[in-house]
Backbone bond lengths (Angstrom), bond angles and torsions (degrees), N, CA, C in turn:
res aa  C-N    CA-C-N  psi(-1)  N-CA   C-N-CA  omega(-1)  CA-C   N-CA-C  phi
1 M - - - 1.413 - - 1.531 109.61 -
2 A 1.291 116.72 -34.36 1.452 120.85 178.83 1.512 109.94 -60.55
3 C 1.344 116.75 -34.44 1.456 119.52 178.57 1.515 110.87 -65.60
4 A 1.309 119.29 -37.36 1.455 122.73 -178.40 1.517 111.37 -65.49
5 V 1.322 117.83 -36.31 1.458 121.75 -178.67 1.526 110.13 -70.82
6 L 1.296 119.77 -38.75 1.452 123.07 -174.64 1.526 113.66 -90.45
7 V 1.332 118.45 2.49 1.460 120.85 -176.77 1.521 110.91 -58.75
8 G 1.299 116.96 -37.93 1.458 119.15 179.96 1.521 112.02 -68.20
9 V 1.323 118.32 -25.49 1.455 121.24 -175.85 1.514 110.84 -96.95
10 V 1.316 118.36 -46.79 1.459 122.07 -176.83 1.516 107.45 -114.08
11 V 1.310 117.35 129.31 1.447 120.38 -179.42 1.522 108.04 -79.97
12 G 1.279 114.66 117.95 1.464 121.97 175.42 1.507 112.76 74.14
13 C 1.348 115.34 136.85 1.444 122.21 176.14 1.517 109.97 -114.28
14 S 1.271 116.43 -5.76 1.452 119.78 -174.88 1.521 109.69 -80.04
15 P 1.321 116.84 133.39 1.452 120.04 178.71 1.516 111.86 -69.14
16 T 1.336 118.09 -9.76 1.451 119.68 -178.03 1.526 111.90 -83.01
17 E 1.298 117.62 -17.06 1.466 118.57 179.07 1.528 108.33 -76.54
18 P 1.296 116.44 140.81 1.463 118.13 -179.93 1.537 110.38 -70.20
19 V 1.285 114.90 143.05 1.457 121.20 177.80 1.526 107.08 -90.70
20 V 1.305 115.37 122.31 1.463 120.23 179.70 1.516 107.44 -104.88
21 E 1.292 114.30 117.88 1.472 118.23 178.38 1.523 108.21 -93.07
22 S 1.303 114.68 138.19 1.467 117.81 178.01 1.516 107.91 -77.95
23 P 1.308 115.90 148.34 1.464 118.11 -179.42 1.526 110.48 -66.18
24 S 1.315 115.03 151.32 1.469 120.39 178.34 1.535 108.24 -67.21
25 P 1.321 115.77 143.76 1.469 117.15 178.19 1.524 110.59 -65.70
26 V 1.311 114.99 144.15 1.454 120.37 179.32 1.527 107.69 -83.28
27 V 1.319 115.33 126.81 1.453 121.12 -179.51 1.518 107.75 -101.44
28 S 1.306 115.71 124.97 1.452 120.61 179.43 1.521 108.65 -73.04
29 E 1.300 116.12 137.16 1.455 121.10 178.61 1.519 111.43 -82.57
30 E 1.351 117.60 -16.06 1.455 120.69 -179.64 1.519 109.29 -81.73
31 P 1.308 117.68 128.80 1.463 119.49 177.85 1.530 109.70 -70.34
32 S 1.311 115.48 148.10 1.464 118.58 177.06 1.521 108.29 -73.68
33 P 1.335 116.40 148.56 1.465 118.14 -177.09 1.530 111.34 -64.41
34 T 1.308 114.73 140.74 1.460 120.79 177.97 1.519 107.60 -83.01
35 P 1.336 117.03 129.34 1.465 117.29 179.98 1.527 110.76 -64.90
36 V 1.314 114.77 140.17 1.455 120.48 179.56 1.525 107.43 -88.49
37 P 1.334 117.62 125.26 1.461 118.52 -179.48 1.529 111.16 -66.61
38 T 1.307 115.05 144.65 1.460 120.84 176.88 1.517 107.80 -82.40
39 P 1.336 116.82 127.14 1.454 117.99 -179.61 1.530 110.99 -65.99
40 T 1.305 115.51 143.45 1.456 121.02 176.54 1.520 108.23 -120.30
41 P 1.328 116.66 148.55 1.455 118.04 -179.83 1.522 111.02 -63.03
42 T 1.316 116.20 142.41 1.458 120.23 -179.01 1.515 111.48 -115.99
43 G 1.258 117.11 25.93 1.453 120.96 179.04 1.508 109.30 -174.84
44 P 1.312 115.60 -166.99 1.454 117.68 -179.58 1.520 110.97 -61.81
45 V 1.303 115.38 143.06 1.458 121.43 179.50 1.528 108.01 -96.65
46 K 1.310 115.93 133.47 1.456 121.21 179.22 1.523 108.71 -65.79
47 P 1.327 117.70 130.02 1.456 118.76 179.23 1.527 110.42 -66.74
48 E 1.301 115.13 154.66 1.458 120.00 179.35 1.525 109.26 -78.69
49 R 1.310 115.57 133.34 1.464 121.08 179.11 1.527 107.66 -68.77
50 P 1.351 118.01 124.78 1.461 119.94 -178.76 1.528 111.74 -69.95
51 A 1.318 116.09 141.24 1.465 121.56 178.55 1.528 111.15 -61.19
52 D 1.334 117.58 -29.99 1.470 120.73 -179.93 1.523 112.79 -63.77
53 M 1.326 118.25 -14.49 1.469 119.82 176.59 1.522 111.75 -67.90
54 D 1.331 117.45 -11.15 1.461 120.53 176.12 1.530 111.62 -77.22
55 R 1.308 116.02 -15.14 1.466 120.85 178.64 1.527 109.87 -81.55
56 T 1.327 117.24 151.84 1.462 121.54 -178.89 1.528 112.31 -109.18
57 D 1.317 116.56 16.16 1.461 121.25 -178.11 1.523 110.98 -107.84
58 E 1.326 115.61 -165.58 1.465 121.98 -179.33 1.537 112.23 -58.81
59 V 1.320 117.23 -35.91 1.475 121.01 178.54 1.523 110.09 -65.62
60 G 1.320 116.52 -42.98 1.467 120.32 176.53 1.518 111.71 -63.91
61 A 1.328 116.58 -38.80 1.474 121.29 178.52 1.523 110.30 -62.64
62 A 1.334 116.80 -43.70 1.472 120.60 179.60 1.525 110.83 -64.08
63 A 1.324 117.02 -42.26 1.472 120.47 178.72 1.526 110.24 -63.42
64 A 1.322 116.90 -41.48 1.463 121.05 -179.68 1.527 110.88 -65.04
65 A 1.330 116.88 -44.61 1.470 120.48 -178.59 1.528 111.35 -60.64
66 T 1.320 117.46 -45.13 1.470 119.36 -179.12 1.535 110.45 -69.65
67 Y 1.318 117.17 -38.56 1.466 120.20 179.32 1.531 111.02 -62.16
68 F 1.328 117.42 -44.54 1.462 120.39 179.53 1.522 110.99 -58.25
69 L 1.317 116.36 -44.61 1.466 119.41 -179.09 1.523 111.70 -68.52
70 E 1.325 117.04 -35.88 1.470 120.00 178.74 1.525 112.14 -72.20
71 L 1.338 117.59 -18.35 1.472 121.51 175.13 1.533 112.03 -72.42
72 Y 1.324 116.25 -22.70 1.466 122.42 -173.64 1.540 113.52 -47.94
73 P 1.357 120.45 -56.99 1.469 118.24 -177.61 1.532 113.10 -66.88
74 Y 1.330 117.08 -29.01 1.460 119.94 177.08 1.528 110.11 -64.55
75 V 1.322 116.01 -46.93 1.463 120.75 -179.74 1.527 110.41 -63.62
76 K 1.333 116.97 -45.83 1.471 120.53 179.86 1.526 111.41 -64.72
77 G 1.325 116.88 -38.58 1.460 120.69 -176.17 1.516 114.69 -78.82
78 T 1.338 117.46 -26.15 1.465 119.81 -176.28 1.523 113.53 -111.49
79 G 1.324 116.42 -23.53 1.454 119.09 -174.07 1.521 112.47 76.79
80 D 1.342 117.01 5.47 1.465 121.90 179.58 1.526 108.36 -77.40
81 L 1.320 117.08 104.45 1.463 122.96 -175.99 1.523 113.65 -100.57
82 E 1.318 118.11 -0.43 1.463 120.65 -173.30 1.535 112.27 -55.15
83 E 1.309 117.70 -56.60 1.462 119.72 -178.09 1.527 111.32 -71.87
84 W 1.333 116.51 -38.80 1.462 120.24 179.57 1.534 110.47 -56.93
85 N 1.316 116.62 -48.95 1.464 120.41 -179.42 1.525 111.92 -66.91
86 A 1.324 116.58 -36.25 1.461 119.95 179.98 1.527 111.74 -67.79
87 L 1.322 117.54 -27.50 1.458 121.15 -174.58 1.526 114.01 -103.20
88 S 1.302 117.98 4.59 1.466 119.10 -178.72 1.524 110.15 -120.30
89 F 1.337 114.94 158.67 1.457 121.96 174.58 1.520 107.38 -100.13
90 P 1.329 118.50 92.66 1.458 119.52 -176.19 1.529 113.12 -61.77
91 E 1.327 117.46 -30.07 1.461 119.24 179.96 1.531 111.72 -75.85
92 E 1.322 118.04 -16.59 1.463 122.34 -178.73 1.525 112.92 -110.90
93 C 1.307 117.03 -29.99 1.466 121.55 -167.95 1.534 111.82 -106.05
94 E 1.320 115.10 98.03 1.467 120.53 179.32 1.534 110.97 -62.72
95 F 1.333 117.06 -39.11 1.462 122.34 176.97 1.532 110.17 -56.88
96 C 1.332 116.22 -43.81 1.467 121.42 -179.00 1.526 111.34 -62.59
97 V 1.322 115.91 -45.52 1.468 121.90 -179.88 1.525 110.24 -64.02
98 N 1.337 116.22 -44.81 1.466 120.13 -179.00 1.526 112.04 -63.16
99 L 1.334 117.29 -40.45 1.467 119.71 178.51 1.527 110.71 -64.45
100 A 1.323 117.03 -45.26 1.467 120.40 179.96 1.533 110.92 -60.53
101 K 1.321 116.38 -43.49 1.471 120.00 179.52 1.525 110.68 -65.17
102 S 1.320 117.38 -43.51 1.461 121.38 179.82 1.532 111.46 -61.72
103 A 1.332 116.77 -43.86 1.476 120.63 179.13 1.522 110.77 -63.66
104 T 1.328 116.73 -40.71 1.467 121.37 178.73 1.527 110.78 -66.19
105 D 1.335 116.85 -43.20 1.466 121.02 179.25 1.528 111.59 -62.26
106 L 1.335 116.84 -41.43 1.471 120.02 178.19 1.522 110.50 -58.06
107 R 1.322 116.37 -46.93 1.463 121.08 -178.77 1.526 111.58 -64.19
108 S 1.319 116.61 -42.39 1.467 119.53 -175.79 1.531 112.03 -68.95
109 T 1.335 117.77 -25.49 1.465 120.63 179.11 1.525 112.26 -94.76
110 G 1.331 117.35 -1.00 1.461 120.51 179.69 1.513 113.53 78.39
111 Q 1.321 117.03 12.63 1.464 120.17 178.92 1.520 110.31 -85.82
112 T 1.345 115.00 159.45 1.453 121.64 -177.13 1.518 110.21 -126.64
113 F 1.310 115.47 134.24 1.466 122.99 175.62 1.523 107.19 -93.15
114 V 1.334 117.88 123.65 1.461 122.36 -176.66 1.519 109.35 -125.41
115 G 1.333 116.57 132.87 1.463 121.51 178.51 1.510 110.45 85.32
116 G 1.337 115.18 -146.40 1.452 120.69 176.23 1.514 115.34 72.94
117 E 1.342 117.86 19.72 1.457 120.14 -179.84 1.527 109.19 -56.67
118 V 1.326 115.58 143.52 1.456 121.73 -175.70 1.519 110.75 -114.19
119 E 1.320 115.04 133.72 1.467 121.72 168.82 1.514 105.27 -114.77
120 A 1.325 116.94 125.28 1.459 121.43 -176.39 1.521 109.79 -129.15
121 E 1.335 115.03 139.53 1.464 120.46 178.53 1.523 108.53 -145.89
122 V 1.327 115.89 129.40 1.454 120.19 179.92 1.528 108.63 -66.82
123 S 1.335 115.49 124.93 1.462 120.25 178.94 1.525 111.82 -101.00
124 R 1.342 116.38 -21.54 1.465 119.55 177.79 1.522 109.35 -157.96
125 A 1.319 115.58 131.74 1.463 121.39 174.06 1.518 107.71 -109.64
126 Y 1.317 116.21 132.43 1.465 121.64 179.74 1.521 109.72 -96.03
127 E 1.318 115.81 168.26 1.458 120.50 177.87 1.522 109.97 -61.49
128 F 1.308 114.91 150.88 1.454 121.99 176.74 1.519 109.00 -56.69
129 D 1.327 117.66 128.34 1.460 122.97 179.74 1.526 108.16 -85.81
130 T 1.341 115.91 103.99 1.465 120.14 -175.20 1.526 112.49 -70.74
131 L 1.326 118.00 -25.82 1.467 120.86 179.18 1.531 110.64 -64.37
132 Y 1.348 116.92 -45.61 1.468 121.58 -178.51 1.525 113.02 -99.75
133 G 1.321 116.83 -12.44 1.464 119.93 -176.49 1.516 111.22 68.49
134 A 1.344 115.64 37.64 1.465 120.47 -172.69 1.526 111.15 -130.19
135 Y 1.321 113.97 162.15 1.461 121.69 174.93 1.525 109.01 -109.32
136 P 1.344 118.44 117.24 1.460 120.41 170.29 1.529 109.43 -88.79
137 L 1.321 115.78 138.02 1.459 121.29 -179.22 1.523 109.61 -139.55
138 D 1.316 116.18 144.69 1.463 120.30 170.27 1.519 106.81 -95.78
139 V 1.318 115.40 130.02 1.467 120.68 -176.10 1.529 108.78 -124.13
140 A 1.336 115.38 121.54 1.467 120.66 174.19 1.522 107.58 -76.94
141 V 1.329 115.55 126.01 1.468 121.17 -174.97 1.525 109.85 -124.64
142 R 1.319 115.16 131.34 1.458 121.47 170.77 1.515 106.29 -118.10
143 Q 1.334 115.51 123.35 1.461 120.14 178.06 1.515 108.36 -114.58
144 A 1.333 115.51 126.70 1.465 121.79 179.84 1.523 110.43 -66.12
145 E 1.308 114.58 161.90 1.467 121.69 176.06 1.523 108.97 -51.17
146 L 1.329 115.78 144.34 1.461 119.39 179.89 1.520 110.56 -139.45
147 Q 1.331 114.19 159.33 1.460 121.40 176.12 1.516 108.83 -138.40
148 I 1.310 114.78 150.90 1.457 121.01 169.18 1.522 105.39 -114.88
149 L 1.329 114.69 122.75 1.462 121.26 -175.60 1.523 110.73 -108.12
150 A 1.328 115.61 140.68 1.461 120.99 173.13 1.523 108.14 -71.27
151 N 1.321 117.01 167.09 1.465 119.65 -179.03 1.522 112.78 -64.31
152 D 1.350 118.64 -15.36 1.468 120.94 175.86 1.531 112.06 -92.38
153 G 1.348 116.71 2.85 1.461 120.93 177.64 1.517 115.01 93.57
154 N 1.329 117.59 -7.90 1.468 120.19 178.44 1.523 110.52 -72.82
155 V 1.336 116.04 145.84 1.458 122.16 -179.33 1.530 109.29 -75.57
156 V 1.317 116.13 120.26 1.459 122.68 177.21 1.527 108.84 -85.26
157 S 1.334 115.92 -44.00 1.460 121.02 176.76 1.520 108.91 -155.16
158 A 1.324 115.52 159.32 1.460 121.41 179.87 1.519 108.69 -147.05
159 E 1.319 115.61 148.40 1.453 121.26 176.87 1.514 108.25 -133.56
160 P 1.331 117.01 140.31 1.458 119.71 177.55 1.530 110.51 -74.43
161 E 1.315 116.30 172.92 1.460 120.98 174.81 1.528 108.20 -58.85
162 T 1.327 115.61 139.82 1.461 120.10 179.15 1.520 110.31 -130.61
163 S 1.319 115.21 155.10 1.465 122.51 174.02 1.517 107.70 -134.59
164 T 1.312 116.24 136.40 1.461 121.29 179.43 1.520 108.75 -156.72
165 T 1.308 115.67 171.80 1.458 121.02 172.43 1.518 107.59 -118.70
166 L 1.324 115.43 127.35 1.457 121.79 -178.44 1.523 110.27 -112.49
167 R 1.327 115.44 146.10 1.465 120.75 171.43 1.525 105.91 -92.15
168 V 1.316 115.95 120.33 1.459 122.51 -178.60 1.524 107.42 -116.94
169 V 1.330 116.59 131.28 1.457 121.20 179.17 1.526 107.75 -117.47
170 V 1.334 115.09 123.06 1.466 120.84 -179.83 1.529 109.27 -124.68
171 I 1.307 114.67 152.28 1.461 121.28 179.27 1.524 108.02 -134.91
172 H 1.327 115.91 143.56 1.462 119.54 173.30 1.522 106.87 -99.28
173 D 1.333 116.19 120.61 1.472 119.96 -174.14 1.528 113.27 -90.67
174 G 1.325 116.83 14.89 1.460 120.86 -178.41 1.516 111.86 97.78
175 T 1.329 116.25 -18.43 1.458 121.86 179.23 1.522 111.67 -120.88
176 A 1.320 115.18 -44.40 1.467 120.03 -175.74 1.522 110.06 -152.98
177 W 1.330 115.06 164.83 1.458 121.18 173.85 1.514 108.85 -76.41
178 R 1.328 115.49 141.55 1.455 121.28 178.49 1.524 108.35 -130.23
179 L 1.304 115.96 143.74 1.453 122.62 179.35 1.529 108.61 -88.01
180 M 1.347 116.06 121.62 1.471 120.72 -179.71 1.514 112.48 -97.59
181 D 1.340 116.82 -37.93 1.458 118.69 -174.27 1.516 110.15 -161.95
182 V 1.331 115.25 148.30 1.455 123.20 172.86 1.522 105.91 -139.21
183 G 1.319 116.66 128.67 1.460 121.09 178.04 1.527 109.59 -156.33
184 E 1.313 115.59 178.18 1.467 119.88 177.42 1.513 108.68 -66.57
185 A 1.335 116.41 137.37 1.450 120.66 177.02 1.520 108.74 -76.57
186 S 1.306 115.86 136.76 1.463 118.98 177.62 1.516 109.07 -83.98
187 A 1.311 115.99 150.27 1.458 120.19 178.78 1.514 108.58 -69.96
188 S 1.326 115.54 130.15 1.455 118.15 178.14 1.495 111.97 -135.23
């Protein structure tokens, strides 16, 4: 009776039927390839340079002003000053000099700038300043919460999210846009 119950599971209960063993599975000696991990950014990501910065008019000035401000957390977080220095007038722009010094100081002390992402949008463009050959613009800026961390990970300082309007002055020097000045926008 036991044979009748197991017929569906085991073929044949009779010892006279030949036992057919299935062949052993073939094991490949070649190891399977190890997947290569996809690198992920480990710090601030450099903003993409807007195509409108190729223009030499008011539209190009607006693109340049917002791009410069959006570079701020990247420069502070990485200490990479190459593009910042190339695009600013250090002899004219106190803001530019102060940012470069601050980014350098953070790196030299082993501190890390975290957060502080910037969203910038031109809220007002003024007439071309013929005396300086520059475009003044008011730019609405929102900066995310940020922290400065010591090399042991402890918070040295922190700032909440902020919103302000800055007056940004940019000039096209015949080759590229350059940042001349950044300051608080006056009420007008």
